[in-house]
Biotite code that builds the C-alpha atoms (Angstrom):
import biotite.structure as struc

atoms = struc.array([
    struc.Atom([0.000, 0.000, 0.000], chain_id="A", res_id=1, res_name="UNK", atom_name="CA", element="C"),
    struc.Atom([3.070, 2.240, 0.080], chain_id="A", res_id=2, res_name="UNK", atom_name="CA", element="C"),
    struc.Atom([2.870, 2.719, -3.688], chain_id="A", res_id=3, res_name="UNK", atom_name="CA", element="C"),
    struc.Atom([-0.821, 3.631, -3.586], chain_id="A", res_id=4, res_name="UNK", atom_name="CA", element="C"),
    struc.Atom([-0.211, 6.162, -0.799], chain_id="A", res_id=5, res_name="UNK", atom_name="CA", element="C"),
    struc.Atom([2.653, 7.583, -2.874], chain_id="A", res_id=6, res_name="UNK", atom_name="CA", element="C"),
    struc.Atom([0.281, 7.934, -5.813], chain_id="A", res_id=7, res_name="UNK", atom_name="CA", element="C"),
    struc.Atom([-2.261, 9.812, -3.687], chain_id="A", res_id=8, res_name="UNK", atom_name="CA", element="C"),
    struc.Atom([0.479, 12.018, -2.242], chain_id="A", res_id=9, res_name="UNK", atom_name="CA", element="C"),
    struc.Atom([2.038, 12.847, -5.628], chain_id="A", res_id=10, res_name="UNK", atom_name="CA", element="C"),
    struc.Atom([-1.020, 13.060, -7.864], chain_id="A", res_id=11, res_name="UNK", atom_name="CA", element="C"),
    struc.Atom([-3.495, 14.599, -5.462], chain_id="A", res_id=12, res_name="UNK", atom_name="CA", element="C"),
    struc.Atom([-1.724, 16.465, -2.668], chain_id="A", res_id=13, res_name="UNK", atom_name="CA", element="C"),
    struc.Atom([1.510, 17.605, -4.333], chain_id="A", res_id=14, res_name="UNK", atom_name="CA", element="C"),
    struc.Atom([-0.213, 18.270, -7.653], chain_id="A", res_id=15, res_name="UNK", atom_name="CA", element="C"),
    struc.Atom([-2.492, 20.728, -5.875], chain_id="A", res_id=16, res_name="UNK", atom_name="CA", element="C"),
    struc.Atom([-5.925, 19.195, -5.437], chain_id="A", res_id=17, res_name="UNK", atom_name="CA", element="C"),
    struc.Atom([-7.926, 21.747, -3.475], chain_id="A", res_id=18, res_name="UNK", atom_name="CA", element="C"),
    struc.Atom([-8.944, 19.486, -0.616], chain_id="A", res_id=19, res_name="UNK", atom_name="CA", element="C"),
    struc.Atom([-9.962, 22.365, 1.662], chain_id="A", res_id=20, res_name="UNK", atom_name="CA", element="C"),
    struc.Atom([-12.430, 23.728, -0.895], chain_id="A", res_id=21, res_name="UNK", atom_name="CA", element="C"),
    struc.Atom([-13.564, 20.433, -2.400], chain_id="A", res_id=22, res_name="UNK", atom_name="CA", element="C"),
    struc.Atom([-14.383, 18.475, 0.765], chain_id="A", res_id=23, res_name="UNK", atom_name="CA", element="C"),
    struc.Atom([-16.315, 21.285, 2.435], chain_id="A", res_id=24, res_name="UNK", atom_name="CA", element="C"),
    struc.Atom([-14.143, 21.780, 5.509], chain_id="A", res_id=25, res_name="UNK", atom_name="CA", element="C"),
    struc.Atom([-14.700, 25.496, 4.923], chain_id="A", res_id=26, res_name="UNK", atom_name="CA", element="C"),
    struc.Atom([-17.428, 27.374, 3.135], chain_id="A", res_id=27, res_name="UNK", atom_name="CA", element="C"),
    struc.Atom([-16.669, 27.210, -0.578], chain_id="A", res_id=28, res_name="UNK", atom_name="CA", element="C"),
    struc.Atom([-18.567, 27.315, -3.834], chain_id="A", res_id=29, res_name="UNK", atom_name="CA", element="C"),
    struc.Atom([-16.102, 24.691, -5.098], chain_id="A", res_id=30, res_name="UNK", atom_name="CA", element="C"),
    struc.Atom([-17.384, 21.814, -2.964], chain_id="A", res_id=31, res_name="UNK", atom_name="CA", element="C"),
    struc.Atom([-17.139, 18.654, -5.044], chain_id="A", res_id=32, res_name="UNK", atom_name="CA", element="C"),
    struc.Atom([-16.470, 15.061, -3.975], chain_id="A", res_id=33, res_name="UNK", atom_name="CA", element="C"),
    struc.Atom([-13.853, 14.459, -6.682], chain_id="A", res_id=34, res_name="UNK", atom_name="CA", element="C"),
    struc.Atom([-11.457, 12.549, -4.429], chain_id="A", res_id=35, res_name="UNK", atom_name="CA", element="C"),
    struc.Atom([-14.298, 10.366, -3.143], chain_id="A", res_id=36, res_name="UNK", atom_name="CA", element="C"),
    struc.Atom([-15.299, 9.629, -6.753], chain_id="A", res_id=37, res_name="UNK", atom_name="CA", element="C"),
    struc.Atom([-11.687, 8.610, -7.453], chain_id="A", res_id=38, res_name="UNK", atom_name="CA", element="C"),
    struc.Atom([-11.687, 6.245, -4.449], chain_id="A", res_id=39, res_name="UNK", atom_name="CA", element="C"),
    struc.Atom([-15.044, 4.846, -5.566], chain_id="A", res_id=40, res_name="UNK", atom_name="CA", element="C"),
    struc.Atom([-13.647, 4.146, -9.041], chain_id="A", res_id=41, res_name="UNK", atom_name="CA", element="C"),
    struc.Atom([-10.555, 2.477, -7.561], chain_id="A", res_id=42, res_name="UNK", atom_name="CA", element="C"),
    struc.Atom([-12.816, 0.379, -5.301], chain_id="A", res_id=43, res_name="UNK", atom_name="CA", element="C"),
    struc.Atom([-14.680, -0.857, -8.371], chain_id="A", res_id=44, res_name="UNK", atom_name="CA", element="C"),
    struc.Atom([-11.427, -1.928, -10.007], chain_id="A", res_id=45, res_name="UNK", atom_name="CA", element="C"),
    struc.Atom([-10.173, -3.562, -6.797], chain_id="A", res_id=46, res_name="UNK", atom_name="CA", element="C"),
    struc.Atom([-13.485, -5.392, -6.388], chain_id="A", res_id=47, res_name="UNK", atom_name="CA", element="C"),
    struc.Atom([-13.135, -6.754, -9.911], chain_id="A", res_id=48, res_name="UNK", atom_name="CA", element="C"),
    struc.Atom([-9.661, -8.210, -9.450], chain_id="A", res_id=49, res_name="UNK", atom_name="CA", element="C"),
    struc.Atom([-8.564, -7.921, -5.813], chain_id="A", res_id=50, res_name="UNK", atom_name="CA", element="C"),
    struc.Atom([-5.426, -10.061, -6.241], chain_id="A", res_id=51, res_name="UNK", atom_name="CA", element="C"),
    struc.Atom([-3.899, -7.371, -8.477], chain_id="A", res_id=52, res_name="UNK", atom_name="CA", element="C"),
    struc.Atom([-3.619, -4.805, -5.671], chain_id="A", res_id=53, res_name="UNK", atom_name="CA", element="C"),
    struc.Atom([-1.288, -4.755, -2.693], chain_id="A", res_id=54, res_name="UNK", atom_name="CA", element="C"),
    struc.Atom([-3.913, -2.922, -0.593], chain_id="A", res_id=55, res_name="UNK", atom_name="CA", element="C"),
    struc.Atom([-7.448, -3.891, 0.347], chain_id="A", res_id=56, res_name="UNK", atom_name="CA", element="C"),
    struc.Atom([-10.771, -2.057, 0.511], chain_id="A", res_id=57, res_name="UNK", atom_name="CA", element="C"),
    struc.Atom([-10.056, -1.076, 4.121], chain_id="A", res_id=58, res_name="UNK", atom_name="CA", element="C"),
    struc.Atom([-7.435, 1.429, 2.924], chain_id="A", res_id=59, res_name="UNK", atom_name="CA", element="C"),
    struc.Atom([-9.918, 3.028, 0.523], chain_id="A", res_id=60, res_name="UNK", atom_name="CA", element="C"),
    struc.Atom([-12.566, 3.223, 3.251], chain_id="A", res_id=61, res_name="UNK", atom_name="CA", element="C"),
    struc.Atom([-10.047, 4.729, 5.650], chain_id="A", res_id=62, res_name="UNK", atom_name="CA", element="C"),
    struc.Atom([-8.969, 7.397, 3.137], chain_id="A", res_id=63, res_name="UNK", atom_name="CA", element="C"),
    struc.Atom([-12.584, 8.203, 2.235], chain_id="A", res_id=64, res_name="UNK", atom_name="CA", element="C"),
    struc.Atom([-13.360, 8.807, 5.898], chain_id="A", res_id=65, res_name="UNK", atom_name="CA", element="C"),
    struc.Atom([-10.044, 10.511, 6.673], chain_id="A", res_id=66, res_name="UNK", atom_name="CA", element="C"),
    struc.Atom([-10.427, 13.165, 3.995], chain_id="A", res_id=67, res_name="UNK", atom_name="CA", element="C"),
    struc.Atom([-13.723, 14.368, 5.487], chain_id="A", res_id=68, res_name="UNK", atom_name="CA", element="C"),
    struc.Atom([-12.745, 13.975, 9.140], chain_id="A", res_id=69, res_name="UNK", atom_name="CA", element="C"),
    struc.Atom([-10.535, 17.058, 9.371], chain_id="A", res_id=70, res_name="UNK", atom_name="CA", element="C"),
    struc.Atom([-8.141, 15.018, 11.511], chain_id="A", res_id=71, res_name="UNK", atom_name="CA", element="C"),
    struc.Atom([-5.271, 14.889, 9.038], chain_id="A", res_id=72, res_name="UNK", atom_name="CA", element="C"),
    struc.Atom([-3.373, 18.008, 8.017], chain_id="A", res_id=73, res_name="UNK", atom_name="CA", element="C"),
    struc.Atom([-2.627, 16.563, 4.573], chain_id="A", res_id=74, res_name="UNK", atom_name="CA", element="C"),
    struc.Atom([-6.291, 16.965, 3.609], chain_id="A", res_id=75, res_name="UNK", atom_name="CA", element="C"),
    struc.Atom([-6.894, 20.413, 5.161], chain_id="A", res_id=76, res_name="UNK", atom_name="CA", element="C"),
    struc.Atom([-5.212, 22.530, 2.482], chain_id="A", res_id=77, res_name="UNK", atom_name="CA", element="C"),
    struc.Atom([-5.674, 23.522, -1.137], chain_id="A", res_id=78, res_name="UNK", atom_name="CA", element="C"),
    struc.Atom([-2.091, 22.841, -2.180], chain_id="A", res_id=79, res_name="UNK", atom_name="CA", element="C"),
    struc.Atom([1.244, 21.565, -0.893], chain_id="A", res_id=80, res_name="UNK", atom_name="CA", element="C"),
    struc.Atom([2.495, 25.115, -0.327], chain_id="A", res_id=81, res_name="UNK", atom_name="CA", element="C"),
    struc.Atom([-0.374, 25.781, 2.073], chain_id="A", res_id=82, res_name="UNK", atom_name="CA", element="C"),
    struc.Atom([0.476, 22.555, 3.818], chain_id="A", res_id=83, res_name="UNK", atom_name="CA", element="C"),
    struc.Atom([4.156, 23.521, 4.168], chain_id="A", res_id=84, res_name="UNK", atom_name="CA", element="C"),
    struc.Atom([3.264, 26.999, 5.436], chain_id="A", res_id=85, res_name="UNK", atom_name="CA", element="C"),
    struc.Atom([0.716, 25.649, 7.868], chain_id="A", res_id=86, res_name="UNK", atom_name="CA", element="C"),
    struc.Atom([1.295, 26.060, 11.557], chain_id="A", res_id=87, res_name="UNK", atom_name="CA", element="C"),
    struc.Atom([-0.905, 23.030, 12.221], chain_id="A", res_id=88, res_name="UNK", atom_name="CA", element="C"),
    struc.Atom([1.762, 20.582, 13.281], chain_id="A", res_id=89, res_name="UNK", atom_name="CA", element="C"),
    struc.Atom([-0.449, 19.002, 15.933], chain_id="A", res_id=90, res_name="UNK", atom_name="CA", element="C"),
    struc.Atom([-2.114, 16.436, 13.695], chain_id="A", res_id=91, res_name="UNK", atom_name="CA", element="C"),
    struc.Atom([-1.035, 12.894, 13.025], chain_id="A", res_id=92, res_name="UNK", atom_name="CA", element="C"),
    struc.Atom([0.220, 12.221, 9.526], chain_id="A", res_id=93, res_name="UNK", atom_name="CA", element="C"),
    struc.Atom([-2.279, 10.219, 7.523], chain_id="A", res_id=94, res_name="UNK", atom_name="CA", element="C"),
    struc.Atom([0.634, 8.253, 6.024], chain_id="A", res_id=95, res_name="UNK", atom_name="CA", element="C"),
    struc.Atom([2.112, 7.566, 9.471], chain_id="A", res_id=96, res_name="UNK", atom_name="CA", element="C"),
    struc.Atom([-1.254, 6.141, 10.521], chain_id="A", res_id=97, res_name="UNK", atom_name="CA", element="C"),
    struc.Atom([-1.443, 3.987, 7.378], chain_id="A", res_id=98, res_name="UNK", atom_name="CA", element="C"),
    struc.Atom([2.127, 2.795, 7.882], chain_id="A", res_id=99, res_name="UNK", atom_name="CA", element="C"),
    struc.Atom([1.565, 2.036, 11.570], chain_id="A", res_id=100, res_name="UNK", atom_name="CA", element="C"),
    struc.Atom([-1.514, 0.001, 10.650], chain_id="A", res_id=101, res_name="UNK", atom_name="CA", element="C"),
    struc.Atom([-0.137, -1.512, 7.440], chain_id="A", res_id=102, res_name="UNK", atom_name="CA", element="C"),
    struc.Atom([-1.221, -5.054, 8.273], chain_id="A", res_id=103, res_name="UNK", atom_name="CA", element="C"),
    struc.Atom([-4.840, -3.878, 8.411], chain_id="A", res_id=104, res_name="UNK", atom_name="CA", element="C"),
    struc.Atom([-4.612, -2.387, 4.912], chain_id="A", res_id=105, res_name="UNK", atom_name="CA", element="C"),
    struc.Atom([-2.537, -5.137, 3.308], chain_id="A", res_id=106, res_name="UNK", atom_name="CA", element="C"),
    struc.Atom([-4.057, -7.490, 0.747], chain_id="A", res_id=107, res_name="UNK", atom_name="CA", element="C"),
    struc.Atom([-2.825, -10.921, 1.811], chain_id="A", res_id=108, res_name="UNK", atom_name="CA", element="C"),
    struc.Atom([-3.776, -12.376, -1.591], chain_id="A", res_id=109, res_name="UNK", atom_name="CA", element="C"),
    struc.Atom([-1.774, -9.875, -3.656], chain_id="A", res_id=110, res_name="UNK", atom_name="CA", element="C"),
    struc.Atom([0.022, -11.416, -6.648], chain_id="A", res_id=111, res_name="UNK", atom_name="CA", element="C"),
    struc.Atom([2.506, -8.972, -8.112], chain_id="A", res_id=112, res_name="UNK", atom_name="CA", element="C"),
    struc.Atom([2.857, -10.857, -11.376], chain_id="A", res_id=113, res_name="UNK", atom_name="CA", element="C"),
    struc.Atom([-0.831, -10.892, -12.263], chain_id="A", res_id=114, res_name="UNK", atom_name="CA", element="C"),
    struc.Atom([-1.856, -8.490, -15.038], chain_id="A", res_id=115, res_name="UNK", atom_name="CA", element="C"),
    struc.Atom([-5.257, -6.851, -15.010], chain_id="A", res_id=116, res_name="UNK", atom_name="CA", element="C"),
    struc.Atom([-7.097, -6.565, -18.333], chain_id="A", res_id=117, res_name="UNK", atom_name="CA", element="C"),
    struc.Atom([-9.330, -3.501, -17.983], chain_id="A", res_id=118, res_name="UNK", atom_name="CA", element="C"),
    struc.Atom([-11.147, -4.302, -21.229], chain_id="A", res_id=119, res_name="UNK", atom_name="CA", element="C"),
    struc.Atom([-12.791, -7.286, -19.517], chain_id="A", res_id=120, res_name="UNK", atom_name="CA", element="C"),
    struc.Atom([-13.893, -5.459, -16.389], chain_id="A", res_id=121, res_name="UNK", atom_name="CA", element="C"),
    struc.Atom([-17.524, -5.961, -15.370], chain_id="A", res_id=122, res_name="UNK", atom_name="CA", element="C"),
    struc.Atom([-19.903, -3.091, -14.765], chain_id="A", res_id=123, res_name="UNK", atom_name="CA", element="C"),
    struc.Atom([-19.294, -0.747, -11.877], chain_id="A", res_id=124, res_name="UNK", atom_name="CA", element="C"),
    struc.Atom([-21.333, -1.181, -8.737], chain_id="A", res_id=125, res_name="UNK", atom_name="CA", element="C"),
    struc.Atom([-22.519, 0.845, -5.777], chain_id="A", res_id=126, res_name="UNK", atom_name="CA", element="C"),
    struc.Atom([-19.883, 1.079, -2.995], chain_id="A", res_id=127, res_name="UNK", atom_name="CA", element="C"),
    struc.Atom([-22.056, -0.374, -0.256], chain_id="A", res_id=128, res_name="UNK", atom_name="CA", element="C"),
    struc.Atom([-19.465, -0.368, 2.514], chain_id="A", res_id=129, res_name="UNK", atom_name="CA", element="C"),
    struc.Atom([-18.920, 3.381, 2.169], chain_id="A", res_id=130, res_name="UNK", atom_name="CA", element="C"),
    struc.Atom([-22.263, 4.805, 1.142], chain_id="A", res_id=131, res_name="UNK", atom_name="CA", element="C"),
    struc.Atom([-24.333, 2.571, 3.451], chain_id="A", res_id=132, res_name="UNK", atom_name="CA", element="C"),
    struc.Atom([-21.945, 2.673, 6.412], chain_id="A", res_id=133, res_name="UNK", atom_name="CA", element="C"),
    struc.Atom([-24.513, 4.536, 8.544], chain_id="A", res_id=134, res_name="UNK", atom_name="CA", element="C"),
    struc.Atom([-27.302, 2.131, 7.589], chain_id="A", res_id=135, res_name="UNK", atom_name="CA", element="C"),
    struc.Atom([-26.266, -1.317, 8.867], chain_id="A", res_id=136, res_name="UNK", atom_name="CA", element="C"),
    struc.Atom([-29.565, -3.028, 8.032], chain_id="A", res_id=137, res_name="UNK", atom_name="CA", element="C"),
    struc.Atom([-29.487, -1.842, 4.403], chain_id="A", res_id=138, res_name="UNK", atom_name="CA", element="C"),
    struc.Atom([-25.807, -2.775, 4.203], chain_id="A", res_id=139, res_name="UNK", atom_name="CA", element="C"),
    struc.Atom([-26.623, -6.283, 5.428], chain_id="A", res_id=140, res_name="UNK", atom_name="CA", element="C"),
    struc.Atom([-29.431, -6.662, 2.859], chain_id="A", res_id=141, res_name="UNK", atom_name="CA", element="C"),
    struc.Atom([-27.294, -5.292, 0.009], chain_id="A", res_id=142, res_name="UNK", atom_name="CA", element="C"),
    struc.Atom([-24.430, -7.605, 0.985], chain_id="A", res_id=143, res_name="UNK", atom_name="CA", element="C"),
    struc.Atom([-26.759, -10.608, 0.742], chain_id="A", res_id=144, res_name="UNK", atom_name="CA", element="C"),
    struc.Atom([-27.960, -9.529, -2.696], chain_id="A", res_id=145, res_name="UNK", atom_name="CA", element="C"),
    struc.Atom([-24.415, -9.415, -3.952], chain_id="A", res_id=146, res_name="UNK", atom_name="CA", element="C"),
])
């Protein structure tokens, strides 16, 4: 999961995704769940061929919740410069937390040599474990349906 975290760090945080505006931690006309949509898309790919990924769905669920929690400084800024200039050094690093809990986020069935053919991917599906997390009965029913 180190590589996936590096991807999020480089392509989202360092590239300048406006987390502060997009996730609604402050009043902004730019609120948009773009990062959550990205995690949802990744979840659909992981669900299709879980053995191709070194991380499991737990990491995606953790990041989806972490970005909206306000607990992690990495997600409370609009760019890496704002993060560097921030005086908010009192928060735990999201990557430290992931690293410290790596076993929880590790896919034990990961096969590095397997190649994923995206052209044969099935249809996308609703991310039950995230979007129904506050509705355990519906989550249970949806899990039984498949």
